[in-house]
N, C-alpha and C positions, 0 to 999 in steps of 0.2 A: 607542385605552384598553389596554393591553394586555393577556394573556389570562394569569391566575394562579390559584394551588389555596396554602389555606393546609397554612405546619409543621404543625407538632405545639407549635411555637414560640409561632405567631399569630402570625408573618410571614407575605410572600407572597412561594411559589415561580414568579421566571417562569418562560414555559411550554417555554423550551428547555430549564431545569433540567430543567425535570419527561421530557421528551424524550430525555432525556439516561440516565438512568437503565433503563429497557426495555432501550434499544439494549446497555449496555453489560453486563447481564444478561443479555440475549442472545446478546451475543456469546461469554460468558464459560461460558453453559452448551453452545454449538457447540466449544468452545476443549474442553469436559471429555466432553461427547458422541464426542467425533472420536480420544480415548482409550481409549476402550472399544469403538470400532468396530477400534482397532487389534489389539485383546487378543480382540475376539468379536464378529466383524462379525452383523451385524441392525438393529436399531431402534435401538441409536445412531447408527447412520451417517442412519437418516432422520431422529432428532431433531435431531442436531448442521444437518442439511438446512436444518431448518423454522427453525433460532436465528439461522441466518446472513442467511438472508430476513428473515424476521422485523429482526433487530436491521438488518441493509440497510435497510430501510424505513420503522423510526423512523430512522436518524444520514440520512436521505434528509431528510425531516419535519423533523428538529434544523434542513439547513444550508439549508432554504425558510426559515426562522421567519428564519437571523440572515438571510439573502439582502433579507428583506421588512425587517427593522427597524434594517439599519447601514446608515451616512450614507456609503456610500464603500460601496469594495471592502468583503467583513466576514471574508474573511481572509489579507491581507493582514501580521498580526503569527505569530513564530516557531507556538505554539501553535496557531490558529486555521487555519494550511497542515498544523499537522501529526493537524487531524482531518480535514481535504478529503483529505490525502492516504490514511486508512487508509479514507474510505468509497470512494476509489478504487483501494486494496487490493484492502478485497472486491464490490466489483461488477467488477472484474476476474477474481480467484474464481470469482466466479458465470457467465462463461462456462463455466467447465469443468467447477466443482466444483460443479453440482446427476446427476453422471454418476457413478451408483455406486460405476466402477473411479478418478475420480477424489480423490473422496471427500478418502481419507490423505493427499490434496495442507492438508485442511486442517489439517491435525495442526503446519505449518510456518505458516499462514495467521494463524488467528485466534487463538491464543494470542497473537502480538505485535499481534496488533488488537486485541485488548481489552488487552493492556496502552499500548499506544501512546494511543488511546481517553482513555482511563480519563489522560496525561498531559499529556493536549491540553484535557481538563478541570482540574486540577490546574492547568495555567496559565492558566487564561480562559480558553480558545481555544474553550469549546461557547456562550459568549454575543456579540452583535451585539458592536460596537466601533463607532470611530466614525471621522471621514474619514479618509484617510491625505494622503499631501504628495505622492501614485504619484500619478498617473491609471488610472482604473476599466481600460478598454479594457487599459494595459500588465501592469496588474496581471494581470489579466483570461486573456492572452493570457500574459505571460510565464511568472509563475506558477500559471497552470493548464495549459501547454503541458509544462513543465520537472514537472510531479510527475503528471503522467498518467506524463509516461517512469520518473520514479523506482518507480513502482507494478508498471508493467511488468519492469522490469528485480528488484523483490524478486520477485513473480507468477518468475520465470523461476530465480531462486537457490531456491525454496520446491523449483518443478520437479525441480532441478538435486540439491538436499536428497534426494528422492523416489528417481532416478535411483541416488543412491550406497546407501542407502537396500535398495532392490531387489537391487542388486544384492549385494551385501552376503550380502541372507538368500539366492538364487540361488543362493553359492555356495556356502553352509553346508550346501546341501540342507536348510532347517526345514523341518521337518514340517508346521507350520503357511500355508507358503508357498502350499496350493492353498485355504484360510478363507478369504486377506483378497485381495482383490480389487484391481488397481492397474492402471493401465499398461503395455504390453508397456514394455521398455528403450529400442527405436525411437523407438518414441511419442514419449516423456518429453524422446529430447535432442532430436526433432525440434521439438517444439514449445514448449522451453525456445528454440530458435534465430531460429525463428519471432517469441517473443513479441517475445526482443530486437530479430528486425529491425523490426517497430513502431513500435520505444521509442524505438531513436536517432534516429530522424525526426524525434519527436515534441522531445526533447531538442535535435538538432536546430533548430529555430525557435526555440525559445525561446529556446535563446542569440546566436541569432540577434537576433531584439526585444528580449534587453536588450544586446545587441553595438550597436541603432542606437540607444539611448535614449542610452545613456552618452556618444556621439559628436553626441546631438545639445544636450544638458542637461550632459556634462558627468560630472564623479562621479568619484568613486577605484573601483582596483583591488583584492578584500577576500582575503583567504582561501577564501570559498565559492565566489566564481565562480573560482576558481583550481583548488578540487578538486574544482566540476563539468566545466572541459574536459577535466580528465585521464577523469576519468568517461569521456566521450566517447570520447575519443582509447583509453578500455581499451575497450570496447565495442566499437567499432570495426577495431581492432585484431582482436576477438572473432568480430566478423564475416568480415575479408579472410583471417587464419585458416581458420575453416572451410569458405570459398569454395577461397582456392585453396592451402593444405596441409593437406585436410579433415581438420582438427580437431576427433574424435567421441569419443562414449562417457564414461570415467573423466575422461578428459584435459578434456574439453569442462565436461566437469559439474565441477573443480579449480577453472577459469578461472573460470563464471559468478559460484559463492560466494566467492571470491578478489573478483569481483565488482563484490558485492556491502556490502563494507567499506566501497567507498568513498560504498554508495550511503547505508551508516549514516554517514555520519562525515560525508558533503554533508549529510543530511535531520534528524541530531538535538542534533551537537552543531557547528556555523559556522552555523545560521540562526541563529540571537538575538540579533545585532549588526547582520543583511545589512540588514531595510528601516529599522532606529530613524532 
């Protein structure tokens, strides 16, 4: 028996639909509050933090509803995997985002999360789906690991964007530099690299699971696989340059942001037909 609530028109709304709107509103509130925090630090930052927390918890409940009601792995479609990706990105942000100095990272993360979450809903990604022709174990490992890696790369790109913004403010000697709290540039640079250092092994394992299945069951090599491999090589090269050539600072930030272009293509443009 499904839990539903009557809409004004008299039709029944599924629980997933009921949970989606509070989560989206919370993410939207947080995105707007972060803009206010950048202009005048204070209560807006605290409101933004609570908006992120509440939105993420409600989305967690939404994912739980999908998991219990789906006949198989519930995030095997493009839109559904986008829903899971948003949850992973916001969850990764919360590791640092609750700290006052990292609040402005929300300027890069929450507007993107709100837009992608709405896009996932528009594509039907917040409802339960039927069974997939792929095994649940394969999808949980492959999709879960790849999305977790992409979430890490997204967070690293946000840190790099915050690095460039903060560096620009320092060079201009803006009067508000002391009023808006932000992490030290070296701290942002190191955390972006560390996040990529954790994300790349997850992507490696996710790709390996996909390759094993491809060899055992057969199948074609598509554009998404190619872009994912290019992304893996790009971030692997970034880490190699960081260790071997001491890639740091502004150049490193630009490289991370360039890599995020590949993530955006792999996450938004190509997965539509990958599991079709």
